[in-house]
N, C-alpha and C positions, 0 to 999 in steps of 0.2 A: 504493500500500500504506500509506504514511504517513497519507494522508488518511482511509482506512478505520479506522485505529486510533483516530482522534479522534471518529468518528461515533457509535460505541456509547456512550462515556462522556458525550458531549453529550446524547444521547437519554435516558440514564439520569438525568442531572442535571435535564433538563427535566421528566421524569416525576416526580421527587422534588419539585421545586418546585411542580408542579401539584397533587400530592396534598397538600403542605403548605399551599398556598393554599386548597384546599377545606376542610381541617381548620380553618385559621385563620378562614375565613369562617363556619364553623359555630359557632365559639367566640366570635366577636366581633360577632354580629348585634346591632344597636341595637333590634330589635323583639322582644327576648326578655328574660324575667326578671320574675317577680312575687314579691316577698318574702311568705311566709306571715305572716298576722296572729298576733302573740303574745298568746294569751288565757290564759296560765298563771296569771295573778294575778286573773282576773275570772270572774264568773258572769253569764250574760246571759239575759234573757227578752225576746223580741221579739213583735211583732204585737199590742201592747196598743192597743185602740181607745178613744179618749176623745172626748167631745162635751160641751163645757161652756161656759157663758156667764160674763160678767164685766162690770164697769163700763166697761172699755175693753179693747183688744186685748191689751195686755201682762198685765193682770190675768187675763184668760181663759186665756192661754197658761200663766201661772204655775200657775193652778189645775189645768189639764190635766196638767202635769208632776207635780204633787203626787199626783193621782189615779193616774197611771201608776206612780209609786213604790209606792203602797199595793197596787195590783193586781199589780204585778210581783213584790213580795216574797211575797204569798200564793200566786201561781202557782208561784214557785220553791220555796217550802216544800212545797207539795203534790207537786211533781215529785220532790223529794228523798225524801219520805216515802211516795210512792205512795198518797196520800190525797186526799180531796175538798178543794177550795179552801175550802169553808166551815169546815173544821177548822183552818185556818191562823190563827195568833195575829195580833192587831192591834197593830202597833208605832206609837208616836208619830212624828209627822213629824220631830221633832228627831233621833230615832235613825235614821230612814231617810235623812235628809240626811247623816248621818255614814258610813253604809255604802254609799251609792250614789256611784259614781265619775263617771258621766256618763249623759246621756239621748241616745239616737240617734233622730233624726227620720227615719222611713221615708217618711212622707207627711203633709203638713199643709195646712190651709186656715185662714187667719186673717181674721176679719171685724172690724168695729168693736167688737163686744161678744160675739163667739163664737169658739170654737177647736175645730176638728175635726181629729184627727190619728191616725195609727198610729205608735206609738212603741216603742222598745226601751230597756230599763233595764239598765245594767251595775252589778253589785255587787262591791265589794272582797271577794275570797275570804276573806282572813284575818279581816277585821272582821265579815263576815256569818256566819261559821261558828258562833259562839256562839248566834246567834238562829235559825239554821237547824237546830240540834241535830245537826250533823255535824262531827265533830272535824277541824279544819283545812280543812273544806270539801272533803275528798277524796272522789273517786269511784273505786270499784273498776274497774280497767282491764285490758285485754288486754296481751299482750306487744307491743312496738313493731312496728307494721306499716308497711312502706314503701308509700306510696300512689303509684300511677302513673295520672294522669288521661289518658284518650284520647278524642279527638273524631274521629268518622268522618263526613265530609260530602263529597259530590261524588266518592265513591270514593277519597278520600285520608284516611289516618290521621295524626293529629297529636297529639303529647303536649306537650312543653314546648319544642319547637324554635322556635315562634313564640308570642307572646302570644295567648291565646284566651279566650273567655268561660267555658269549662268549667274551665280552669286557675285563672282568677280567682275563680270561685265556691268552689273548694276552698281557695285561698289566704286568702279572707276568712271561711271557715267557722271559727267559734269551737269548737275541739275540746276545751276543758277539761272540759265536762260530758258528753262522750261516753264510753261504756265502752270504746271502741276508742282505743288510743294511736296516733294517726296520725303517721307521719314524713313530712312534706311537703317537697318540694324546690322551689327557687326558679326553676330553669331557667337559672341563671347558671353560669359556669365550664364544667365538663365534663358537667354534667347532661344536655344533649341527646344526647351521645354514649353515655352509659352507661344512661340511663333513657329509653327511647323506645318507640314502638309495636312496632318489630321485636324489641326485647329481650323483650317479653312472650310472644313465640312461641318463644323458645329453650327447648329441653328440657334443656339441660345444667345439672346441679346445681352443678358447680364454679364456673362463671361467675356463677350466681345467688348463690352463697354469698359470693363476693368482693364483689358489689354490696351485698347487705344488710349485710355486715360494714362496708363503707366508710361507709354511712349510719347505722350504729348501730341497725339493725333486726334483727328475728328472723324475720319472715315478710313476705309480699307480698299486697297488695290492688291490683287493677286496676279502676278506675271508668271504664267506657266509656259514651259517649253516641253513638248513631247518629241523625243528623239527616237528615230527608227533607222536601223542600218540593215542593208540587204545581206551583208556578211562582214566579218571583221576586216577593216581596212577598205571596204567597198563603199559604194554610193550611200549617202546618208540624207535623211530628210528630217527637218525640224518644223513642227507646227507650233506657232506662238499664239497663245490665247490670253486675252486680258479679261479678268473678272473684277466685278465691283461689288462692294458691300458684303454684309454678313450672309446674304442669300446667294452669294457666288454667281451673280448675274453676269453672263457673257456680254461684253461690250464690243468685241472685235477679235479677229484672228487673221493670220496669214501664214503661208508656208514657204520655206526656203529649202533648196536642195543643193547638194554638193556632189562632185564627181568622185570624191574619195571620202574616207572616214573622217577627214579633217573638217569639222563643222565651221571653221573660221573662214572658209572660202565659198560663200554662197554663189550659185550660178543662176538661179531663177527665183 
């Protein structure tokens, strides 16, 4: 009889330790967590193609960056004013040097006297505002929207429990120019337990309200990508679906395909 009295408490203790161990492993994974890029102080234009020559490799590269600054400002001005690029003002290089914070090299080829590249230009929001004709460089935005990225591949749904390419894409997305005020999570701490694929299917409003309040949001956006591969290393197809609100309402979708398993190279 005495022996039986100790069996149940021991079993309960083991169960508690087991549950605690599972929760600890979920919170302390070394393969989790991507900090979102802070773009609140910058404005970015990417995909600027330059092809320029020079007396040597460095001169050609410097000339290419100057061209990128000029084209980047005109493109940004046109985007801000919803106008043709041809109507954008021409700023002197000295002014552009003052308002440009950095040049991002997306792809480049450097020859002895030629420079071919795809570049991105980052402008200081405060300094560029006066030249862009937008007070403070501000963009009208939505209410804060909690973003939950979900990847579906091989029949498994993953959000931020483990690092993945879809989470990284959203973490590196510069949101300052978007009309949507995204609230992005890092995947650290309690994020995997509160914001995961299972949570997006919960109908309960009370739990949703607790989560959006915790992250300082007012609404919910779910960005889902469904990846399908014909065979390992072969053609791949990604279906991107946007959901809104606790009811998981579909607001839009599109599909991209690649000739290989590398989903970074969309073809259609």
